[in-house]
N, C-alpha and C positions, 0 to 999 in steps of 0.2 A: 739713544740717538747716535751717541758718538760710536758706539759698536758697529752700527749700520754704515755710518759715514766713513768709517776707517777702512772699510773694504776697497772704498774706491779711491783713496787718497794715494797718489804716484810716489814713487820712491823719490822723484825730484819734484819737490813740494813748489806749486806755483805761489810765490810770497805775494806777487803782483796783486792777487786776489783780496787779500786781507783788508787793505784800506778801504775798499768798497762796501765792506760789510757794516760800516758804520755811518754810511749815508742814509737820510731820512728815505729814500726811495727802497732800499734793501732792508732798512728797519721795519718798514710797513707790511712788508710781507711776512714778518713774524707773527703777524696778527691775523693771517688768513689761513685757514686750515685747508690741506690738500685735498680731503676727501668731499669737498662741495657740501659741508653742512652735516655729514654723518657722524661727526663727533658730538652733536647735540642732542642725540637720542639713543637708547639702549637697544635698538634694533641692530647696531653694531658696536663692538667694543675694540676699538684700536689698542695697540699695545702701548702707545704713547701718542701724545700729539705731534703731528707730522705737518709742517707748515709750508706754505710756498716758499718760504725762505729756505727751509730744508731742503726742498725738492731742488731750487735753483742752486744751492751750493754743491749737491750731489751731482747734477747734471753738468757743473762746471769742472768738478774734479774728473768727471768721466770724460769729459771732451778733451781736457787736458791730457789725460792718460792715452788716448788714442790719437790726439794731433800734435801735441807739445807745440800749439800755436797759440800765441798771446790774444790775438784778435778773435778767433774762434771760441777760445775759453771765455772772455769777457762778454762776447754776445750770448752764449749760454747761460753766464751768470745773470743776465739781464732779460733773459727771454720772456719772462712772466711778469715783468713789473707793471703791465698794464691790466693785470687780473683785479676784478672787483672782490669785495667780501662775498663768500658763499660761491665763488668761481662760477662753474658752468649752471649752477641754479640760476643765474641771472640771465643766461642764454634762454631758459625756459619763460623767463619773464617777458621776452620778446618773440616766444613762440617758435624759437629756433631750437627745435628736439634734436634734429638729424645732425646738421653740420657743427653746431655749438661754438660759433665763431662772432657773435653778435655782440658781446659785451666787453671784450678785451679792447682796452684803449692802445692807441699808438705808442709804440716804445720811444719813438722820437719825441712825441709830444710829452712824454713823462721826463725823459732826460733834459728837455728844454727848461723844466720847471725846477731842476735841481742843479744849481750852481756848483756845488761841491762835486758832485758826479761828473760834471762838465770838467772841472779842473783835473780830477783824477784821469778822466779818458784822454785828457789833453797831454798829462804826464807821459801817459802810455802811447801817445802818437795815434790815437783814434779820435775820429771826428765823429759828428751826429750822423754824417751821410754814411758811414760805416755801417749803420744799423737799418738802412734802406732796404737792403736785400738780404735780411738775415736769414730768411728760408731757403736761401741758396747754399747754406751751410749744412751739407748733406750728412755730416756726423751727428750734428744737433738735430736737425729736422729732416725728415725724408716722408714722402706720401706713403699711406698705409696701403698696404700691409709691410712695407719695408721696415727695418730695424734702425733706429738712431737712439741717442742717449735719451733724449726727451722720454721717448717710448719704453725705453729699457727701464729706466727707473719707474716708469708708471706701473709697468709688470712686477718688477721685484718688490717695491714697497708694497703693493697691493698684497701679494702672498705673503709677506711677513708681517708686516704691521697691521694691516686691516682684516686680512681673512685668516691669517696663522696657518696658512697650509703648508708653508716652507720656512725652514731654519735658516740661520745666519750661514752656517755651514754649507747649505745647499745653494743658497744664493752667491757666495765666495767661489764655489766651485764653477758654477755657471758664468760668472763674470770673469775668472780667469782664463776661460778657453776663447774668449772673444777677441778676434783681430780685426784690422781693416782689411777688407776684400774689395774686388770690383764686381759690380753687379750686370745685369744683362744690357745695361745701358753704358757700359763701361765707366759708370761712376763709382766714386768711392762709398762703400756702406760697411757697418760693422755687420760680423758675421762669425760663424763657429768653425774651429778647427775639427772638432770631435763629433761624430754623428750621435753617438750615445748622449753626450751631454747637451747637444742640440735638441735631442727628443726630451730630456729633462726640461729645458727651457719651454717647449712646446705645452708641456702639461702645466706650467706655470701660466702660459698665454691663455691656455683654457679656462683656468680659474679667474683670472682678470677678466678676460672678455665676457665670460658667462655672467659674472656677478654685475658687470656694467649693463647687463641685458635684463636682469632680475627686476622683479616688481618691487623688492626691498629697496633698492638703489633709486628706481624711478619714483616711489613713493615719497622717499626723503626729500629728493631734488623737486618735485612737483609742489609738496606741501610748502617748502621754504621759499619756492617763487611765488606762490600764492600768497603767502603772508607778507612778503617783500611788496607785492602789487597793491595789496589791501594797505599795506602802510603808506604806499604812495598816495592812494585815494583819500585817506585821513589825514594826510600833511605830517604824518609821523616822521617821516624821513623823505629825503630826495635822492634823486639819482646820484647825485655828486656825493652824498654820504657814504655810498658804497666804495667810492675809491678815497675816503679821507678816514673815516671812522675805522674801529677796530670791531671785528666779529662780536666780541662779547658786549661792547656797547650797544649794537643792534639787538643782540639777543636780550638785553635788559628791556630795551623798548618793547619788543614782542612780549616779553613776559609780563610787563605792567598793562599791556592793553588787548591782549587775546588770551582768553582762558584756555584754548587749546594749546597753546605753546608748552605749559607744564605737562600737559597730557603726552605730548609729542617727546618732550624730555624723559618721560618715564616708560614709553611705549617700548616692549621688548618683543612683540608677537605681530607678524604680517598675517593677514588672513587672505587665502587665495579662492577664488570662485569663478566660475564661467557665466554667472548670472549677475545683474545689476544690482550690488548692493542698496538696500533701502535705508534712508535716514543716516547715510554716513559720507564722509568726505572720501572718495575713491579715485583711484587712477585706472585709466586704460589708454595706452597710445604707444605708439613706436617710437624709438630713439636711436641715436647713433650706434651702429654696430661698430666696435673696436675689434681689430685683430691684427697679429703680428705673424709673418712668415719669413723666418731669417734664411739667410744665405749658409750653406755649408761649404766648406773647402772639399773637393774630391779630386781623385786621380784624373777625372773627366772636366775639369773646370769647376768653377763655383756655381752651384745649383740651389734653388729653393728646397729646403728640407721636405716639403710635400712631394716633391719630384723623385726623391731617393729613399724615402722612409715611408714604409706602410703605417707603421706605428704612429707617425706624425699625420699622415693622410687621413687615417680613421679618425683622430682626434678633431681635425679640422672639419670633417664630414659631421661628425657629432655636434660640434659647435655651430655649424651652419643650419642644423636642424633644430637647435634649442629655441624653444618659446614657452614663456612663463604664461600662467593662467591670464585670461582676459581681464579680469579685474582683480584689484586688491584694495584692502582698506586695515584701518587699525580699528578695532571694536569701540575704544573709548572716544575716538575723534569723530563728531557728527559733523562739524563744519569747521571753517577757520576762525571765525569768532570766539 
């Protein structure tokens, strides 16, 4: 983790960040995995456990690097504090497959419950109201397919930690080419100076976006969402537990009460088919399509990479056409019970 994090730490280190890392609010994120439960099955093999805490820290350092703005950097650090255990799997609990925005609690609601966090914000001349419009911080958050630090880390850590398609050296090369540009709406947006490096990033986007449309990812998230729903029905856990307990605590509850959980832990093969599987827990649904089409600085102004690179355009066209099999299942899992 430190080797990955060090890529994004600016020469001018933002020391004001460090005190926030000991707050209960930030420490809670150390027990929420970034990959939405994919760490709990052999269907994936992350290089190491990457948590929402790690992601938040990386995004904060990225935001500081591009802005040197204390307020924007602290908003970046706290942008995911409303995330429940298993993250977007819980959106599936609410049948929110497309937007994946149903489960996250309000940042302000979380801050109001942490007195120490409020004290630190006060020391840094920030108020709770400063977090009302955090989505307006366009370096941190930007509507897809625009690039922002939150989405940038999503692409980079997916390719390095989760899918093993790119090395630290490749990630460093891409990151060091990124600068702040002005987009079509004359707003700030991070983008690239060099078209060849931007094309390398597009290959990363392809791996990232394709995997999040794959049936392997869908299966993991759907399985966990169903076991969470059944745990609600059996009064084994409450909705509040998802924002209080650690994921490992919930996994222990699942293991003790559902025989399929250990099979899920050991599962290493996903089966794909275009006919309905019989007597198996299977998945078949559409989910959120993720994509990023970054800006590139050219002699004719800042353009989307897809406008100036046939290589990038072809990759995006291929991504647009990608569709996994109609159904997928794990041979050993007949039902959630």
